[in-house]
Every structure is written in C-alpha cells, then in structure tokens.
N, CA, C, O and CB atoms as a CASP TS submission, in Angstrom:
PFRMAT TS
TARGET T0000
AUTHOR 0000-0000-0000
METHOD Language model
MODEL 1
PARENT N/A
ATOM      1  N   MET     1     203.499 220.083 254.788  1.00  0.00           N
ATOM      2  CA  MET     1     203.163 219.512 253.496  1.00  0.00           C
ATOM      3  C   MET     1     204.144 220.084 252.454  1.00  0.00           C
ATOM      4  O   MET     1     204.282 221.303 252.343  1.00  0.00           O
ATOM      5  CB  MET     1     201.665 219.820 253.112  1.00  0.00           C
ATOM      6  N   PRO     2     204.817 219.217 251.697  1.00  0.00           N
ATOM      7  CA  PRO     2     205.749 219.708 250.677  1.00  0.00           C
ATOM      8  C   PRO     2     205.008 220.443 249.558  1.00  0.00           C
ATOM      9  O   PRO     2     203.880 220.101 249.205  1.00  0.00           O
ATOM     10  CB  PRO     2     206.563 218.541 250.092  1.00  0.00           C
ATOM     11  N   TYR     3     205.665 221.444 249.022  1.00  0.00           N
ATOM     12  CA  TYR     3     205.070 222.240 247.959  1.00  0.00           C
ATOM     13  C   TYR     3     205.804 221.929 246.666  1.00  0.00           C
ATOM     14  O   TYR     3     207.031 222.012 246.613  1.00  0.00           O
ATOM     15  CB  TYR     3     205.127 223.764 248.287  1.00  0.00           C
ATOM     16  N   TYR     4     205.069 221.575 245.632  1.00  0.00           N
ATOM     17  CA  TYR     4     205.709 221.223 244.371  1.00  0.00           C
ATOM     18  C   TYR     4     204.766 221.521 243.216  1.00  0.00           C
ATOM     19  O   TYR     4     203.569 221.743 243.397  1.00  0.00           O
ATOM     20  CB  TYR     4     206.128 219.738 244.362  1.00  0.00           C
ATOM     21  N   PHE     5     205.339 221.517 242.041  1.00  0.00           N
ATOM     22  CA  PHE     5     204.579 221.648 240.807  1.00  0.00           C
ATOM     23  C   PHE     5     204.657 220.326 240.064  1.00  0.00           C
ATOM     24  O   PHE     5     205.685 219.649 240.093  1.00  0.00           O
ATOM     25  CB  PHE     5     205.112 222.822 239.928  1.00  0.00           C
ATOM     26  N   ARG     6     203.591 219.967 239.412  1.00  0.00           N
ATOM     27  CA  ARG     6     203.569 218.725 238.638  1.00  0.00           C
ATOM     28  C   ARG     6     203.101 219.057 237.226  1.00  0.00           C
ATOM     29  O   ARG     6     202.054 219.678 237.042  1.00  0.00           O
ATOM     30  CB  ARG     6     202.639 217.647 239.305  1.00  0.00           C
ATOM     31  N   LYS     7     203.874 218.644 236.240  1.00  0.00           N
ATOM     32  CA  LYS     7     203.528 218.836 234.833  1.00  0.00           C
ATOM     33  C   LYS     7     203.463 217.457 234.190  1.00  0.00           C
ATOM     34  O   LYS     7     204.427 216.693 234.238  1.00  0.00           O
ATOM     35  CB  LYS     7     204.569 219.767 234.095  1.00  0.00           C
ATOM     36  N   ILE     8     202.323 217.147 233.591  1.00  0.00           N
ATOM     37  CA  ILE     8     202.139 215.865 232.914  1.00  0.00           C
ATOM     38  C   ILE     8     201.970 216.148 231.431  1.00  0.00           C
ATOM     39  O   ILE     8     201.068 216.878 231.022  1.00  0.00           O
ATOM     40  CB  ILE     8     200.907 215.077 233.488  1.00  0.00           C
ATOM     41  N   ILE     9     202.841 215.566 230.642  1.00  0.00           N
ATOM     42  CA  ILE     9     202.774 215.727 229.186  1.00  0.00           C
ATOM     43  C   ILE     9     202.285 214.398 228.618  1.00  0.00           C
ATOM     44  O   ILE     9     203.008 213.402 228.626  1.00  0.00           O
ATOM     45  CB  ILE     9     204.179 216.144 228.569  1.00  0.00           C
ATOM     46  N   HIS    10     201.065 214.401 228.133  1.00  0.00           N
ATOM     47  CA  HIS    10     200.465 213.196 227.570  1.00  0.00           C
ATOM     48  C   HIS    10     200.869 213.030 226.101  1.00  0.00           C
ATOM     49  O   HIS    10     201.202 214.005 225.428  1.00  0.00           O
ATOM     50  CB  HIS    10     198.930 213.249 227.701  1.00  0.00           C
ATOM     51  N   ASN    11     200.837 211.806 225.621  1.00  0.00           N
ATOM     52  CA  ASN    11     201.166 211.495 224.223  1.00  0.00           C
ATOM     53  C   ASN    11     202.540 212.010 223.841  1.00  0.00           C
ATOM     54  O   ASN    11     202.729 212.571 222.761  1.00  0.00           O
ATOM     55  CB  ASN    11     200.121 212.086 223.288  1.00  0.00           C
ATOM     56  N   TYR    12     203.490 211.816 224.730  1.00  0.00           N
ATOM     57  CA  TYR    12     204.830 212.359 224.528  1.00  0.00           C
ATOM     58  C   TYR    12     205.478 211.864 223.233  1.00  0.00           C
ATOM     59  O   TYR    12     206.113 212.644 222.524  1.00  0.00           O
ATOM     60  CB  TYR    12     205.710 212.000 225.706  1.00  0.00           C
ATOM     61  N   THR    13     205.327 210.595 222.923  1.00  0.00           N
ATOM     62  CA  THR    13     205.961 210.036 221.727  1.00  0.00           C
ATOM     63  C   THR    13     205.476 210.725 220.463  1.00  0.00           C
ATOM     64  O   THR    13     206.267 210.998 219.560  1.00  0.00           O
ATOM     65  CB  THR    13     205.693 208.541 221.634  1.00  0.00           C
ATOM     66  N   THR    14     204.196 211.003 220.392  1.00  0.00           N
ATOM     67  CA  THR    14     203.653 211.608 219.174  1.00  0.00           C
ATOM     68  C   THR    14     203.641 213.130 219.218  1.00  0.00           C
ATOM     69  O   THR    14     203.422 213.778 218.195  1.00  0.00           O
ATOM     70  CB  THR    14     202.255 211.106 218.934  1.00  0.00           C
ATOM     71  N   MET    15     203.874 213.702 220.387  1.00  0.00           N
ATOM     72  CA  MET    15     203.900 215.153 220.508  1.00  0.00           C
ATOM     73  C   MET    15     205.027 215.726 219.651  1.00  0.00           C
ATOM     74  O   MET    15     206.190 215.347 219.792  1.00  0.00           O
ATOM     75  CB  MET    15     204.069 215.576 221.984  1.00  0.00           C
ATOM     76  N   LEU    16     204.667 216.627 218.783  1.00  0.00           N
ATOM     77  CA  LEU    16     205.629 217.286 217.902  1.00  0.00           C
ATOM     78  C   LEU    16     206.487 216.293 217.122  1.00  0.00           C
ATOM     79  O   LEU    16     207.663 216.553 216.865  1.00  0.00           O
ATOM     80  CB  LEU    16     206.520 218.201 218.710  1.00  0.00           C
ATOM     81  N   GLN    17     205.908 215.171 216.750  1.00  0.00           N
ATOM     82  CA  GLN    17     206.698 214.148 216.064  1.00  0.00           C
ATOM     83  C   GLN    17     207.230 214.608 214.721  1.00  0.00           C
ATOM     84  O   GLN    17     208.216 214.063 214.226  1.00  0.00           O
ATOM     85  CB  GLN    17     205.876 212.913 215.873  1.00  0.00           C
ATOM     86  N   ASP    18     206.596 215.597 214.127  1.00  0.00           N
ATOM     87  CA  ASP    18     207.075 216.122 212.845  1.00  0.00           C
ATOM     88  C   ASP    18     207.924 217.378 213.027  1.00  0.00           C
ATOM     89  O   ASP    18     208.357 217.981 212.046  1.00  0.00           O
ATOM     90  CB  ASP    18     205.894 216.426 211.928  1.00  0.00           C
ATOM     91  N   ASP    19     208.161 217.768 214.262  1.00  0.00           N
ATOM     92  CA  ASP    19     208.953 218.965 214.535  1.00  0.00           C
ATOM     93  C   ASP    19     209.938 218.664 215.659  1.00  0.00           C
ATOM     94  O   ASP    19     209.766 219.110 216.794  1.00  0.00           O
ATOM     95  CB  ASP    19     208.038 220.169 214.909  1.00  0.00           C
ATOM     96  N   HIS    20     210.961 217.908 215.324  1.00  0.00           N
ATOM     97  CA  HIS    20     211.935 217.460 216.325  1.00  0.00           C
ATOM     98  C   HIS    20     212.693 218.630 216.951  1.00  0.00           C
ATOM     99  O   HIS    20     213.058 218.583 218.125  1.00  0.00           O
ATOM    100  CB  HIS    20     212.925 216.485 215.692  1.00  0.00           C
ATOM    101  N   GLU    21     212.925 219.669 216.169  1.00  0.00           N
ATOM    102  CA  GLU    21     213.668 220.821 216.683  1.00  0.00           C
ATOM    103  C   GLU    21     212.898 221.504 217.820  1.00  0.00           C
ATOM    104  O   GLU    21     213.481 221.821 218.857  1.00  0.00           O
ATOM    105  CB  GLU    21     213.947 221.831 215.548  1.00  0.00           C
ATOM    106  N   THR    22     211.614 221.727 217.633  1.00  0.00           N
ATOM    107  CA  THR    22     210.801 222.354 218.672  1.00  0.00           C
ATOM    108  C   THR    22     210.703 221.457 219.896  1.00  0.00           C
ATOM    109  O   THR    22     210.750 221.941 221.027  1.00  0.00           O
ATOM    110  CB  THR    22     209.400 222.674 218.139  1.00  0.00           C
ATOM    111  N   LYS    23     210.570 220.163 219.681  1.00  0.00           N
ATOM    112  CA  LYS    23     210.488 219.220 220.793  1.00  0.00           C
ATOM    113  C   LYS    23     211.776 219.270 221.622  1.00  0.00           C
ATOM    114  O   LYS    23     211.718 219.281 222.852  1.00  0.00           O
ATOM    115  CB  LYS    23     210.234 217.784 220.270  1.00  0.00           C
ATOM    116  N   GLU    24     212.916 219.299 220.969  1.00  0.00           N
ATOM    117  CA  GLU    24     214.188 219.381 221.673  1.00  0.00           C
ATOM    118  C   GLU    24     214.336 220.714 222.411  1.00  0.00           C
ATOM    119  O   GLU    24     214.847 220.755 223.530  1.00  0.00           O
ATOM    120  CB  GLU    24     215.343 219.193 220.694  1.00  0.00           C
ATOM    121  N   LEU    25     213.888 221.800 221.782  1.00  0.00           N
ATOM    122  CA  LEU    25     213.940 223.109 222.440  1.00  0.00           C
ATOM    123  C   LEU    25     213.074 223.126 223.699  1.00  0.00           C
ATOM    124  O   LEU    25     213.463 223.696 224.718  1.00  0.00           O
ATOM    125  CB  LEU    25     213.484 224.213 221.472  1.00  0.00           C
ATOM    126  N   MET    26     211.909 222.505 223.624  1.00  0.00           N
ATOM    127  CA  MET    26     211.020 222.447 224.770  1.00  0.00           C
ATOM    128  C   MET    26     211.664 221.660 225.913  1.00  0.00           C
ATOM    129  O   MET    26     211.633 222.095 227.064  1.00  0.00           O
ATOM    130  CB  MET    26     209.681 221.817 224.374  1.00  0.00           C
ATOM    131  N   LEU    27     212.246 220.506 225.593  1.00  0.00           N
ATOM    132  CA  LEU    27     212.900 219.702 226.623  1.00  0.00           C
ATOM    133  C   LEU    27     214.095 220.436 227.223  1.00  0.00           C
ATOM    134  O   LEU    27     214.328 220.384 228.431  1.00  0.00           O
ATOM    135  CB  LEU    27     213.347 218.359 226.042  1.00  0.00           C
ATOM    136  N   HIS    28     214.841 221.112 226.373  1.00  0.00           N
ATOM    137  CA  HIS    28     215.986 221.882 226.844  1.00  0.00           C
ATOM    138  C   HIS    28     215.522 222.993 227.790  1.00  0.00           C
ATOM    139  O   HIS    28     216.152 223.233 228.820  1.00  0.00           O
ATOM    140  CB  HIS    28     216.769 222.478 225.651  1.00  0.00           C
ATOM    141  N   ALA    29     214.427 223.669 227.445  1.00  0.00           N
ATOM    142  CA  ALA    29     213.892 224.732 228.305  1.00  0.00           C
ATOM    143  C   ALA    29     213.518 224.189 229.673  1.00  0.00           C
ATOM    144  O   ALA    29     213.805 224.823 230.688  1.00  0.00           O
ATOM    145  CB  ALA    29     212.672 225.391 227.653  1.00  0.00           C
ATOM    146  N   PHE    30     212.886 223.033 229.716  1.00  0.00           N
ATOM    147  CA  PHE    30     212.545 222.434 231.010  1.00  0.00           C
ATOM    148  C   PHE    30     213.798 222.141 231.816  1.00  0.00           C
ATOM    149  O   PHE    30     213.869 222.457 233.003  1.00  0.00           O
ATOM    150  CB  PHE    30     211.733 221.148 230.814  1.00  0.00           C
ATOM    151  N   GLN    31     214.791 221.531 231.166  1.00  0.00           N
ATOM    152  CA  GLN    31     215.986 221.106 231.888  1.00  0.00           C
ATOM    153  C   GLN    31     216.858 222.276 232.327  1.00  0.00           C
ATOM    154  O   GLN    31     217.332 222.298 233.463  1.00  0.00           O
ATOM    155  CB  GLN    31     216.795 220.171 231.030  1.00  0.00           C
ATOM    156  N   LYS    32     217.071 223.226 231.464  1.00  0.00           N
ATOM    157  CA  LYS    32     218.042 224.278 231.743  1.00  0.00           C
ATOM    158  C   LYS    32     217.440 225.560 232.311  1.00  0.00           C
ATOM    159  O   LYS    32     218.124 226.296 233.022  1.00  0.00           O
ATOM    160  CB  LYS    32     218.780 224.602 230.500  1.00  0.00           C
ATOM    161  N   THR    33     216.197 225.834 232.014  1.00  0.00           N
ATOM    162  CA  THR    33     215.614 227.095 232.454  1.00  0.00           C
ATOM    163  C   THR    33     214.613 226.893 233.583  1.00  0.00           C
ATOM    164  O   THR    33     214.783 227.452 234.666  1.00  0.00           O
ATOM    165  CB  THR    33     214.942 227.794 231.289  1.00  0.00           C
ATOM    166  N   ILE    34     213.587 226.111 233.347  1.00  0.00           N
ATOM    167  CA  ILE    34     212.504 225.966 234.325  1.00  0.00           C
ATOM    168  C   ILE    34     212.981 225.224 235.572  1.00  0.00           C
ATOM    169  O   ILE    34     212.768 225.696 236.689  1.00  0.00           O
ATOM    170  CB  ILE    34     211.314 225.226 233.698  1.00  0.00           C
ATOM    171  N   LEU    35     213.622 224.072 235.395  1.00  0.00           N
ATOM    172  CA  LEU    35     214.107 223.325 236.559  1.00  0.00           C
ATOM    173  C   LEU    35     215.132 224.135 237.333  1.00  0.00           C
ATOM    174  O   LEU    35     215.096 224.183 238.563  1.00  0.00           O
ATOM    175  CB  LEU    35     214.714 221.987 236.126  1.00  0.00           C
ATOM    176  N   HIS    36     216.043 224.771 236.612  1.00  0.00           N
ATOM    177  CA  HIS    36     217.076 225.572 237.273  1.00  0.00           C
ATOM    178  C   HIS    36     216.447 226.711 238.075  1.00  0.00           C
ATOM    179  O   HIS    36     216.875 227.000 239.193  1.00  0.00           O
ATOM    180  CB  HIS    36     218.068 226.135 236.235  1.00  0.00           C
ATOM    181  N   PHE    37     215.441 227.350 237.507  1.00  0.00           N
ATOM    182  CA  PHE    37     214.779 228.436 238.236  1.00  0.00           C
ATOM    183  C   PHE    37     214.240 227.937 239.567  1.00  0.00           C
ATOM    184  O   PHE    37     214.512 228.540 240.605  1.00  0.00           O
ATOM    185  CB  PHE    37     213.639 229.039 237.395  1.00  0.00           C
ATOM    186  N   TRP    38     213.489 226.857 239.557  1.00  0.00           N
ATOM    187  CA  TRP    38     212.848 226.390 240.795  1.00  0.00           C
ATOM    188  C   TRP    38     213.836 225.755 241.754  1.00  0.00           C
ATOM    189  O   TRP    38     213.547 225.648 242.946  1.00  0.00           O
ATOM    190  CB  TRP    38     211.753 225.397 240.473  1.00  0.00           C
ATOM    191  N   GLU    39     214.995 225.330 241.267  1.00  0.00           N
ATOM    192  CA  GLU    39     216.000 224.759 242.160  1.00  0.00           C
ATOM    193  C   GLU    39     216.867 225.835 242.805  1.00  0.00           C
ATOM    194  O   GLU    39     217.252 225.697 243.966  1.00  0.00           O
ATOM    195  CB  GLU    39     216.876 223.780 241.399  1.00  0.00           C
ATOM    196  N   GLU    40     217.181 226.906 242.075  1.00  0.00           N
ATOM    197  CA  GLU    40     218.164 227.860 242.564  1.00  0.00           C
ATOM    198  C   GLU    40     217.734 229.325 242.457  1.00  0.00           C
ATOM    199  O   GLU    40     217.732 230.036 243.462  1.00  0.00           O
ATOM    200  CB  GLU    40     219.432 227.672 241.823  1.00  0.00           C
ATOM    201  N   GLU    41     217.377 229.778 241.284  1.00  0.00           N
ATOM    202  CA  GLU    41     217.123 231.201 241.061  1.00  0.00           C
ATOM    203  C   GLU    41     215.982 231.759 241.903  1.00  0.00           C
ATOM    204  O   GLU    41     216.002 232.930 242.280  1.00  0.00           O
ATOM    205  CB  GLU    41     216.825 231.436 239.615  1.00  0.00           C
ATOM    206  N   VAL    42     214.988 230.923 242.200  1.00  0.00           N
ATOM    207  CA  VAL    42     213.832 231.385 242.972  1.00  0.00           C
ATOM    208  C   VAL    42     214.269 231.997 244.300  1.00  0.00           C
ATOM    209  O   VAL    42     213.601 232.892 244.817  1.00  0.00           O
ATOM    210  CB  VAL    42     212.856 230.226 243.221  1.00  0.00           C
ATOM    211  N   LYS    43     215.373 231.528 244.852  1.00  0.00           N
ATOM    212  CA  LYS    43     215.861 232.050 246.136  1.00  0.00           C
ATOM    213  C   LYS    43     216.306 233.499 246.021  1.00  0.00           C
ATOM    214  O   LYS    43     216.324 234.221 247.017  1.00  0.00           O
ATOM    215  CB  LYS    43     217.016 231.197 246.652  1.00  0.00           C
ATOM    216  N   HIS    44     216.666 233.933 244.816  1.00  0.00           N
ATOM    217  CA  HIS    44     217.230 235.261 244.628  1.00  0.00           C
ATOM    218  C   HIS    44     216.272 236.257 243.989  1.00  0.00           C
ATOM    219  O   HIS    44     216.471 237.464 244.123  1.00  0.00           O
ATOM    220  CB  HIS    44     218.454 235.161 243.797  1.00  0.00           C
ATOM    221  N   VAL    45     215.250 235.791 243.306  1.00  0.00           N
ATOM    222  CA  VAL    45     214.397 236.710 242.551  1.00  0.00           C
ATOM    223  C   VAL    45     212.952 236.774 243.034  1.00  0.00           C
ATOM    224  O   VAL    45     212.180 237.590 242.532  1.00  0.00           O
ATOM    225  CB  VAL    45     214.406 236.321 241.118  1.00  0.00           C
ATOM    226  N   VAL    46     212.571 235.951 243.979  1.00  0.00           N
ATOM    227  CA  VAL    46     211.210 235.948 244.513  1.00  0.00           C
ATOM    228  C   VAL    46     211.284 236.270 246.004  1.00  0.00           C
ATOM    229  O   VAL    46     212.080 235.676 246.731  1.00  0.00           O
ATOM    230  CB  VAL    46     210.500 234.568 244.265  1.00  0.00           C
ATOM    231  N   VAL    47     210.456 237.207 246.456  1.00  0.00           N
ATOM    232  CA  VAL    47     210.427 237.540 247.876  1.00  0.00           C
ATOM    233  C   VAL    47     210.070 236.286 248.662  1.00  0.00           C
ATOM    234  O   VAL    47     209.082 235.615 248.364  1.00  0.00           O
ATOM    235  CB  VAL    47     209.413 238.690 248.169  1.00  0.00           C
ATOM    236  N   SER    48     210.870 235.981 249.651  1.00  0.00           N
ATOM    237  CA  SER    48     210.711 234.755 250.454  1.00  0.00           C
ATOM    238  C   SER    48     210.721 233.509 249.568  1.00  0.00           C
ATOM    239  O   SER    48     210.086 232.505 249.892  1.00  0.00           O
ATOM    240  CB  SER    48     209.399 234.809 251.268  1.00  0.00           C
ATOM    241  N   GLY    49     211.442 233.578 248.453  1.00  0.00           N
ATOM    242  CA  GLY    49     211.491 232.449 247.510  1.00  0.00           C
ATOM    243  C   GLY    49     212.192 231.244 248.099  1.00  0.00           C
ATOM    244  O   GLY    49     213.244 231.356 248.728  1.00  0.00           O
ATOM    245  N   LYS    50     211.605 230.127 247.888  1.00  0.00           N
ATOM    246  CA  LYS    50     212.170 228.862 248.352  1.00  0.00           C
ATOM    247  C   LYS    50     212.140 227.877 247.200  1.00  0.00           C
ATOM    248  O   LYS    50     211.208 227.889 246.396  1.00  0.00           O
ATOM    249  CB  LYS    50     211.391 228.305 249.584  1.00  0.00           C
ATOM    250  N   PRO    51     213.159 227.016 247.110  1.00  0.00           N
ATOM    251  CA  PRO    51     213.155 226.012 246.053  1.00  0.00           C
ATOM    252  C   PRO    51     211.900 225.141 246.138  1.00  0.00           C
ATOM    253  O   PRO    51     211.413 224.823 247.222  1.00  0.00           O
ATOM    254  CB  PRO    51     214.417 225.139 246.139  1.00  0.00           C
ATOM    255  N   LYS    52     211.401 224.771 244.976  1.00  0.00           N
ATOM    256  CA  LYS    52     210.225 223.904 244.894  1.00  0.00           C
ATOM    257  C   LYS    52     210.576 222.696 244.032  1.00  0.00           C
ATOM    258  O   LYS    52     211.404 222.779 243.125  1.00  0.00           O
ATOM    259  CB  LYS    52     208.990 224.672 244.309  1.00  0.00           C
ATOM    260  N   GLU    53     209.948 221.605 244.326  1.00  0.00           N
ATOM    261  CA  GLU    53     210.124 220.412 243.509  1.00  0.00           C
ATOM    262  C   GLU    53     209.244 220.544 242.280  1.00  0.00           C
ATOM    263  O   GLU    53     208.080 220.931 242.378  1.00  0.00           O
ATOM    264  CB  GLU    53     209.781 219.117 244.307  1.00  0.00           C
ATOM    265  N   LEU    54     209.796 220.228 241.139  1.00  0.00           N
ATOM    266  CA  LEU    54     209.036 220.238 239.885  1.00  0.00           C
ATOM    267  C   LEU    54     209.064 218.825 239.328  1.00  0.00           C
ATOM    268  O   LEU    54     210.120 218.308 238.963  1.00  0.00           O
ATOM    269  CB  LEU    54     209.625 221.275 238.848  1.00  0.00           C
ATOM    270  N   GLN    55     207.912 218.217 239.269  1.00  0.00           N
ATOM    271  CA  GLN    55     207.787 216.851 238.749  1.00  0.00           C
ATOM    272  C   GLN    55     207.250 216.912 237.333  1.00  0.00           C
ATOM    273  O   GLN    55     206.179 217.469 237.093  1.00  0.00           O
ATOM    274  CB  GLN    55     206.860 215.981 239.650  1.00  0.00           C
ATOM    275  N   VAL    56     207.995 216.337 236.390  1.00  0.00           N
ATOM    276  CA  VAL    56     207.573 216.307 234.997  1.00  0.00           C
ATOM    277  C   VAL    56     207.413 214.849 234.599  1.00  0.00           C
ATOM    278  O   VAL    56     208.342 214.051 234.722  1.00  0.00           O
ATOM    279  CB  VAL    56     208.596 217.047 234.065  1.00  0.00           C
ATOM    280  N   TYR    57     206.213 214.510 234.118  1.00  0.00           N
ATOM    281  CA  TYR    57     205.922 213.155 233.686  1.00  0.00           C
ATOM    282  C   TYR    57     205.678 213.152 232.186  1.00  0.00           C
ATOM    283  O   TYR    57     204.821 213.883 231.689  1.00  0.00           O
ATOM    284  CB  TYR    57     204.706 212.580 234.445  1.00  0.00           C
ATOM    285  N   LEU    58     206.425 212.336 231.471  1.00  0.00           N
ATOM    286  CA  LEU    58     206.241 212.164 230.034  1.00  0.00           C
ATOM    287  C   LEU    58     205.486 210.859 229.829  1.00  0.00           C
ATOM    288  O   LEU    58     206.034 209.779 230.047  1.00  0.00           O
ATOM    289  CB  LEU    58     207.618 212.161 229.264  1.00  0.00           C
ATOM    290  N   VAL    59     204.230 210.957 229.411  1.00  0.00           N
ATOM    291  CA  VAL    59     203.334 209.812 229.372  1.00  0.00           C
ATOM    292  C   VAL    59     202.894 209.533 227.948  1.00  0.00           C
ATOM    293  O   VAL    59     202.561 210.455 227.203  1.00  0.00           O
ATOM    294  CB  VAL    59     202.119 210.046 230.268  1.00  0.00           C
ATOM    295  N   ASP    60     202.891 208.265 227.567  1.00  0.00           N
ATOM    296  CA  ASP    60     202.362 207.867 226.246  1.00  0.00           C
ATOM    297  C   ASP    60     200.949 207.388 226.376  1.00  0.00           C
ATOM    298  O   ASP    60     200.331 207.010 225.381  1.00  0.00           O
ATOM    299  CB  ASP    60     203.226 206.772 225.605  1.00  0.00           C
TER
END
C-alpha cells in the first residue's frame, strides 16, 4: 500500500484574500520546503526515511 500525505485546503480563493503576501509565502513554503523535504531530504534526515507522496488539493 503506498504511503502518502494528503492536504486539502478549502475555500482557497477566499483564503487570505486580503493578505496576498502571506498566501504567496504559504504556497512557496509548500513548493520549496515541504514538497522538497518529502521528495529528497527525508532520505538523509529520517532514520529509514523514504520519499513520500504529498498530495495538495486547493478547493473552492
């Protein structure tokens, strides 16, 4: 059975609609930090670490 994480962000369009900077920082963190960790870094920093699939759904 594949092992993965799933993150669902509801009301994406209206989420942080008055704070575009924070919204962009959050998206950047997912793309550059969180996804990268589970794709590559986990192999080096977690005992018996294996890459995991991370599914992110942006839902309105």
